[in-house]
Backbone as a ProteinNet text record, in pm:
[ID]
protein_1_A
[PRIMARY]
MERGKILQILQQDIHTVIMATSDLQGKVYTCAIDLMLLENESLYFLTARGKSFYQRLMNNHYVALTGLKGEDTMSSIAISLQGKVKNIGHDKLALIFQENPYMQEIYPDEIARDVLEVFEIYQYDLEYFDLSQKPIYRQSFSVNQEKKEQGYFVNQQCVKCLKCV
[TERTIARY]
11546.8	11427.8	11317.8	11195.3	11082.9	11062.4	11025.1	11000.3	10897.6	10789.5	10683.8	10732.8	10822	10877.3	10964.2	11045.4	11128.5	11041.4	10937	10846.5	10773.8	10738.2	10672.2	10767.4	10893	10992.2	11001	11006.9	11017.2	10894.9	10776.4	10654.8	10620.1	10632.3	10586.8	10697.4	10810.4	10916	10996.1	11033.6	11107.8	11009.4	10911.2	10798	10837.7	10927.2	10970	11099.7	11098	11212.8	11255.3	11373.7	11418.2	11394.9	11313.6	11274.7	11333.7	11384.3	11440.5	11350.3	11333.5	11261.2	11344.5	11309.8	11380.6	11280.9	11325	11238.4	11262.6	11198.1	11207.2	11347.3	11428.5	11565.1	11664.3	11614.9	11700.9	11760.3	11724.7	11774	11706.1	11785.1	11735.4	11703.8	11592.7	11547.7	11519.9	11539.5	11503.5	11407.2	11327.9	11238.7	11205	11162.3	11120.4	10973.5	10943	10807.2	10770.9	10648.6	10598.8	10535.1	10575.9	10512.7	10391.2	10273.9	10149.9	10082.7	10108.2	10031.8	10111.6	10095.5	10153.7	10041.6	10018.3	9919.5	9971.7	9977	10015.9	10144.9	10245	10377.2	10378.1	10266.2	10264.5	10274.4	10351.7	10365.9	10293.7	10232.4	10153.3	10198.6	10201.8	10229.6	10139.6	10136.3	10052	10123.6	10073.5	10120.5	10007.3	10026	9922.4	9948	9838.1	9847.5	9901.4	9977	10031.3	10173.4	10215.8	10355.1	10446.6	10570	10669.6	10692.3	10691.3	10707.3	10598.7	10474.5	10361.9	10387	10430.5	10452.3	10563.2	10669.4	10777.4	10727	10644.3	10587.7	10499.2	10424.6	10335.2	10413.1	10528.4	10608.5	10703.9	10749.5	10846.6	10803	10764.1	10701.5	10803.1	10922.4	11025.3	11069.1	11093.3	11144.4	11254.1	11333.5	11428.9	11413.7	11428.7	11417.2	11510.2	11542.4	11621.2	11565.1	11555.9	11516	11620.6	11647	11745	11681.3	11730.2	11684	11801.4	11828.4	11936.6	11994.8	12069.7	12131.7	12255.6	12332.4	12453.2	12477.1	12580.4	12604.8	12610	12684.1	12705.6	12589.8	12485.6	12366.6	12245.7	12269.6	12161	12119.7	11996.2	11950.6	11920.3	11942.3	11913.5	11834.7	11729.8	11648.6	11641.4	11679.6	11675.1	11586.5	11516.9	11420.7	11429.2	11418.9	11409.5	11294.5	11201.2	11089.8	10994.6	10882.7	10779.6	10665.5	10608.6	10492.2	10379.7	10258.1	10143.5	10048.5	9983.1	9885.5	9753.9	9699.2	9570.6	9461.7	9487.1	9386.3	9353.9	9223.9	9180	9159.7	9181.3	9168.3	9261.9	9214.5	9287.1	9312.7	9264.8	9288	9223.6	9100.3	9032.8	9107.4	9154.4	9229.5	9362.1	9428.5	9554.1	9531.4	9424	9394.6	9357	9291.4	9256.8	9383.3	9477.9	9601.1	9705.1	9691.6	9787.5	9712	9664.7	9578.7	9641.1	9773.4	9837.8	9805.7	9768.3	9735.1	9611.6	9523.9	9403.7	9436.4	9550.9	9593.3	9643.3	9704	9758.3	9647.9	9558.3	9446.6	9318.5	9261.9	9153.7	9016.6	8993.9	8860	8867.6	8752.2	8744.7	8791.8	8766.4	8809.4	8961.9	9028.6	9174.7	9230.3	9163.5	9211.2	9188.9	9104.7	9071.4	9193.8	9296.9	9416.3	9510.8	9486.5	9576.9	9549.1	9656.2	9643.6	9739.8	9696.5	9772.7	9854.2	9977	10064.5	10099.7	10104.9	10139.3	10275.3	10364.6	10490.7	10460.1	10455.9	10402.5	10502.3	10611.4	10710.4	10847.5	10929.3	11053.1	11155.3	11278.2	11387.6	11413.1	11444.3	11466.1	11589.5	11668.9	11784.2	11774.4	11803.4	11799.8	11940.6	11993.6	12125	12108	12162.3	12163.1	12309.1	12353.2	12492.7	12521.6	12417.4	12438.9	12482.6	12463.3	12504.1	12645.8	12716.4	12850.4	12853.6	12881.5	12902.4	12772.5	12787.4	12671.6	12573.2	12445.6	12341.2	12285.4	12275.6	12222.8	12124.6	12012.3	11911.9	11851.4	11825.1	11759.7	11650.5	11550.8	11444	11375.2	11298.6	11222.1	11075	10990.8	10846	10787.1	10711.4	10641.2	10733.6	10855.5	10947.7	11057.4	11132.6	11241.4	11350.5	11402.2	11504.6	11632.5	11688.1	11814.8	11922.5	12029.5	12140.7	12207.1	12238.8	12301.4	12427.4	12509.7	12631	12745	12845.6	12959.8	12967.5	13031.8	13039.1	13182.5	13225.1	13358.8	13358.4	13457.8	13463.2	13572.6	13603.8	13700.6	13844.1	13868.9	14002.3	14029	13936.3	13950.4	14070.5	14153	14268.6	14245.6	14121.1	14080.1	14159.3	14184.6	14256.6	14166.1	14034.4	13931.5	13917.4	13977.2	13960.8	13815.7	13744.2	13604	13516.8	13560.2	13482.8	13495.2
9423.1	9467.2	9363.1	9406.9	9315.5	9225.2	9101.8	9004.8	9056.2	9113.3	9164.2	9270.9	9357.3	9463.1	9403.8	9304.1	9238.1	9172.1	9102.8	9038.1	9141.5	9252.8	9360.8	9417.4	9436.5	9483.5	9384.4	9256	9152.2	9153.9	9155.9	9146.3	9277.4	9390.2	9515.7	9593.9	9611.8	9695.9	9624.2	9500.3	9423.1	9362.9	9292.6	9237	9128.1	9160	9061.3	8998.1	8867.1	8792.6	8688.8	8636.8	8523.7	8398.7	8308.5	8188.1	8065.7	7973.9	7849.2	7732.4	7643	7517.4	7407	7283.1	7173.1	7072.6	7002.5	6900.9	6765.6	6663.3	6530.3	6469.9	6518.8	6469.1	6552.4	6655.1	6739.1	6857.6	6875.5	6990	7116.9	7221.4	7344.2	7448.2	7518.7	7624.2	7749.9	7866.6	7992	8069.1	8153.6	8242.4	8362	8469	8588.9	8572.4	8589.8	8570.9	8690.1	8738.9	8845.6	8785.6	8837.5	8798.6	8888.4	8831.6	8906.6	8948.3	8872.7	8894.7	8843.9	8912.8	8872.1	8873.3	8758.3	8747.3	8652.8	8700.4	8616.8	8539.3	8606.8	8552.7	8449.7	8430.1	8349.5	8442.9	8400.5	8475.3	8400.3	8474.1	8412.7	8462.2	8369.4	8401.3	8313.6	8339.1	8256.5	8223	8121.7	8082.9	8009.7	7987.2	7922.3	7771.8	7696.8	7552.9	7535.3	7432.5	7405.8	7456.2	7549.1	7595.7	7493.3	7487.1	7397.7	7434.7	7564.2	7611.9	7552.5	7553.3	7496.3	7347.7	7274.9	7131.8	7103.8	7184	7165.2	7191.4	7293.3	7322.4	7207.7	7148	7038.5	6911.4	6891.5	6771.1	6783.8	6904.9	6927.2	7052.8	7039	7147.4	7235.8	7248.6	7334.2	7439.6	7560.9	7669.6	7742.7	7815.6	7910.2	8037.7	8152.2	8278.5	8381.9	8480.2	8594.9	8720.1	8824.6	8955.7	9058.1	9153.8	9259.6	9395	9491.9	9629.2	9720.1	9814.4	9909.2	9959.6	10067	10128.7	10053.3	10002.9	9927.7	9829.1	9750.1	9645.2	9698.5	9805.8	9852.8	9935.5	9955.6	10023.5	9930.8	9802.8	9707.3	9632.1	9586.3	9484	9360.6	9246.5	9119.5	9033.5	8972.2	8882.2	8748.8	8642.8	8507.9	8419.7	8330	8243.3	8104	8001.9	7862.6	7800.7	7738.1	7680.7	7597.6	7566.1	7480.5	7564	7513.6	7577.3	7475.7	7529.7	7443.5	7518.3	7441.8	7496.3	7514.7	7636.2	7661.6	7693.5	7658.4	7675.1	7820.1	7852.3	7989.6	8070.3	8005.6	8078.2	8198.1	8312	8439.2	8502.5	8441.6	8497.6	8635.6	8650.5	8780.8	8886.2	8850.6	8944.3	8982.1	8885.9	8913.2	9013.5	8997	9091.4	9228.3	9231.2	9358.5	9431.1	9357.1	9415.5	9446.2	9385.1	9401	9436.2	9560	9598.2	9575	9576.1	9552.4	9414.4	9320.8	9185.6	9183.7	9283.1	9289.3	9316.5	9379.9	9400.3	9270.6	9185	9058.5	8954	8950.1	8855.2	8935.9	8987.8	9086.8	9034.1	8902.4	8853.7	8717.8	8671.7	8545.3	8426.3	8428.1	8317.3	8308.6	8422.6	8425.1	8384.4	8422.5	8394.4	8250.1	8179.1	8042.3	7950.4	7982	7897.3	7920.5	8025.3	8062.3	7983.4	7951.6	7891.5	7960.7	7974.9	8045.8	7945.8	7983.9	7903.4	7983.3	7914.3	7974	7922.7	8014.8	7979.4	7988.9	7876.3	7872.5	7827	7768	7716.5	7743.9	7826.1	7868.4	7923.2	7930.5	8001.7	8125.3	8235.7	8361.5	8430.1	8491	8570.7	8708.2	8809.1	8948.8	9004.6	9064.6	9129.4	9274.7	9365.1	9506.9	9547.9	9558.3	9590.9	9739.8	9822.9	9966.6	10003.2	9913.2	9939	9886.6	9954.2	9909.9	9893.4	9777.4	9654.6	9608.9	9521.6	9469.7	9407.8	9443.6	9391.8	9264.2	9161.6	9032.7	8982.1	8931.6	8874.7	8753.8	8650.5	8532.7	8485.8	8422.1	8364.2	8254.3	8174.7	8065.6	8087.2	8044.6	8053.8	7913.8	7877.6	7749.2	7627.9	7644.3	7532.4	7570.4	7470.8	7495.3	7575.7	7675.8	7762.7	7685.3	7703.8	7642.5	7749.3	7718	7812.2	7823.3	7946.2	7969.5	8051.4	8053.4	8132.7	8055.7	8129	8066	8113.8	8036.4	8066.6	8051	8141.2	8136.7	8035.6	7947.3	7846.5	7881.8	7790.6	7816.7	7830.7	7795.8	7808.7	7950	8039.7	8177.7	8244.6	8312.7	8385.8	8536.3	8576.1	8717	8798.9	8741	8811.7	8911.4	8897	8982.5	8965.5	8863.3	8839.1	8808.9	8751.9	8718.2	8843.2	8951	9074.4	9143.9
8535.6	8467	8487.9	8494.8	8515.5	8393.7	8421.8	8313.8	8214.7	8267.1	8180	8084.8	8131.5	8046.6	7935.9	7969.8	7869.1	7762.8	7805.8	7710.1	7624.4	7683.4	7608.3	7502.3	7537.7	7439.6	7324.8	7356.7	7253.7	7162	7218.6	7138.3	7067.6	7134.3	7075.3	7005.1	7072	7015.3	6907.5	6933	6833.6	6733.5	6778.7	6703.9	6603	6509.4	6409.8	6457.6	6472.8	6523.5	6419.9	6437	6355.8	6440.2	6385.6	6458.5	6389.8	6469.6	6419	6455.8	6358.6	6379.1	6314.1	6340.8	6275.2	6220.8	6116.5	6056.8	6122.7	6071	6131.6	6121.4	6028.1	6013.9	6095.7	6164.9	6246.4	6172.6	6046.4	5969.8	6022.6	6044.4	6106	5999	6020.2	5929.9	6012.5	5951.1	6016.6	5927.5	5990.3	5916.3	6004.9	5940.5	6013.9	6050.1	6178	6229.3	6317.5	6304.1	6389.5	6514.6	6629.5	6755.9	6772.5	6758.5	6744.1	6873.8	6980.2	7101.8	7221.2	7333.8	7461.4	7563.6	7627.7	7735.1	7841.6	7965.8	8079.1	8053.8	8000.2	7970.3	7858.2	7788.4	7667.3	7548	7447.9	7323.6	7213.2	7121.3	7015.9	6878.8	6784.7	6644.6	6559.9	6430	6344.6	6216	6150.9	6018.4	5947.8	5820	5739.5	5729.8	5738.6	5712.8	5570.6	5550.4	5418	5399.9	5482.7	5474.9	5540.2	5492.8	5553.5	5699.8	5729.1	5866.6	5956	5908.5	5983.4	6011.9	5910.2	5927	6028.4	6024.5	6123	6264.5	6282	6414.7	6463.5	6372.6	6410.4	6444.6	6379.9	6402.8	6520.1	6547.2	6654.1	6728.4	6849.8	6926.5	6999	6942.2	7000.6	6900.1	6949.8	6867.2	6943.6	6869.8	6926.9	6846	6911.2	6839.3	6899.5	6818.4	6862.9	6799.8	6881.7	6834.1	6874.9	6787.1	6811.8	6795.8	6874.4	6863	6893.9	6803.4	6826.1	6696.3	6707.3	6589.5	6543.3	6637.6	6607.1	6722.1	6709.9	6808.7	6951.2	6973.5	7109.7	7166.1	7087.7	7141.3	7138.8	7119	7097.1	7222	7216	7309	7224.7	7281.9	7216.1	7313.2	7261.9	7343	7269.8	7338.4	7280.9	7366.7	7300.9	7368.3	7307.9	7391.8	7348.3	7425.8	7353.9	7427.6	7345.9	7410.7	7352.5	7296.6	7187.6	7126.1	7112.6	7105.6	7077.1	6985.3	6899.5	6807.1	6883	6879.6	6945.3	6842.5	6715.9	6611	6583.7	6579.9	6553	6681	6795.6	6922	6920.4	6955.9	6963.3	6827	6719.1	6585.6	6570.7	6616.5	6607.8	6688.3	6806.2	6889.5	6823.3	6761.3	6690.9	6578.6	6502.8	6394.3	6449.5	6561.8	6625.7	6672.6	6730.8	6783.9	6675.9	6558.6	6448.6	6320.9	6307.8	6194.7	6056.9	6046.9	5917.7	5860.7	5947.1	5900.8	5811.7	5826.7	5744.4	5598.2	5571.6	5433.1	5371.7	5452.5	5403.8	5389	5486.4	5488.3	5505.1	5393.7	5402.7	5444.4	5435.5	5468.7	5538	5582.9	5657.2	5574.4	5445.1	5359	5357.5	5342.3	5342.1	5478	5584.6	5720.2	5763.1	5692	5730.8	5731.3	5652.9	5647.3	5765.1	5843	5951.4	6078.9	6149.3	6281.3	6376.1	6499	6601	6682.3	6712	6796.7	6921.1	7032.5	7161	7206.2	7239.7	7305.9	7455.1	7521.5	7657.7	7763.7	7724.3	7819.3	7758.7	7827.5	7763.1	7862.5	7812.1	7877.1	7793.2	7859	7788.4	7844.6	7754.9	7795.4	7733.4	7814.2	7773	7788.3	7682.1	7685.6	7645.4	7725.4	7689.3	7674.2	7548.2	7519.9	7534.2	7550.6	7565.2	7707.1	7801.3	7940.3	7962.9	8049.7	8087.4	8239	8294.1	8218.6	8151.4	8054.2	7980.3	8079.4	8061.9	8149.6	8089.1	8170.9	8126.3	8229.7	8181.1	8271.2	8201.6	8276.8	8220	8315.1	8257.3	8337.4	8258.9	8328.5	8269.2	8299.2	8206.8	8223.2	8214	8316.7	8325	8320.5	8368.1	8379.8	8477.7	8520	8613.5	8544.3	8613	8555.1	8530.4	8409.3	8373.8	8382.2	8451.5	8460.5	8324	8283.1	8154.1	8172.9	8071	8074.7	8139.9	8179.6	8245.6	8390	8471.2	8612.5	8660.4	8743.8	8800.3	8914	8913.3	9018.9	9119.9	9207.1	9313.2	9262.5	9137.9	9080.6	9029.9	9044.6	8998	9065.1	8984.4	9037.4	9031.1	9001.6	8996.4	8895.1	8776.8	8670.9	8597.1	8612.6	8552.4	8400.6	8341.8	8198.4	8163.9	8256.2	8231.9	8224.7	8287.3	8291.5	8158.9
[MASK]
+++++++++++++++++++++++++++++++++++++++++++++++++++++++++++++++++++++++++++++++++++++++++++++++++++++++++++++++++++++++++++++++++++++++++++++++++++++++++++++++++++++

C-alpha cells in the first residue's frame, strides 16, 4: 500500500490515537490525541500550554502512538509510529480549525485558542498491520530518517518448519 494512503488512514479514518510520552525521570504516560492534519508526510496535533502533556513534549521530543480501526481483532488494522516532534507554535492552527470544525465547539474564540500550540511529527518509523488479510499484511517505512529494520528475520539456521508463518 502507498505510504500516503497509510498516513491518510491514520490521520483521517483513525484520527484519535493513543500517544505515549515520557517525563524527565523516564516515567511513561499515555493519552488520547487527535491527529489534526497531514501535510507532506508530517502529522500535526495540538495541545494547550500548561498541560503536563505539553511539558513532556517540550522536555522530550519523542513520541510513540498507536491507532486501531476495525470491528474486532481479526478485522482490524493497526498503525504504530515512533518519532520526533517539534513545537511549531500557532503555525497551521487556523488550517487545523478549518479541517476539524468540531474544534470550534471546544475552543470557540481566539482568546480560548491562544493557549494552543501545534506540534509536528516530522521524523518517524511507522508500521502498518492489516489483520483482516491472510496472511497478515505488514508494511513499515521511515520518514526523514534512515529506515530501521523491524520484526524478526529468518536466518540460515531455518529448517523450514513454518512455525514463524
